[in-house]
C-alpha angles and dihedrals in degrees: 000000000000125000129216118240090247091056091049091050093048091047091049093051092045092049093049090052092050093045091051091049090049092052092046092049093050092047093049093047093050096053092096095105093242095081099041096135112114089211092058091048089053091048092050091048092052094047094048091040090056092057095041091051092048092053091044092054093046090053093046091049091055092054110083097192112119095014116131121200 
């Protein structure tokens, strides 16, 4: 499977938006004072980012636009 440059660019932009939203969400949800450790925030971001990226890739794989045989 080969992708067009346009598909790669759209996927990159979409992923950066999702990754930024994931980071923002984790940072907002961990401002409770209990989870104030920066290390724990980074761990939470990586764990949630892993799942968000997995779902993102599965969705992108199911979309056939921009795929060249």
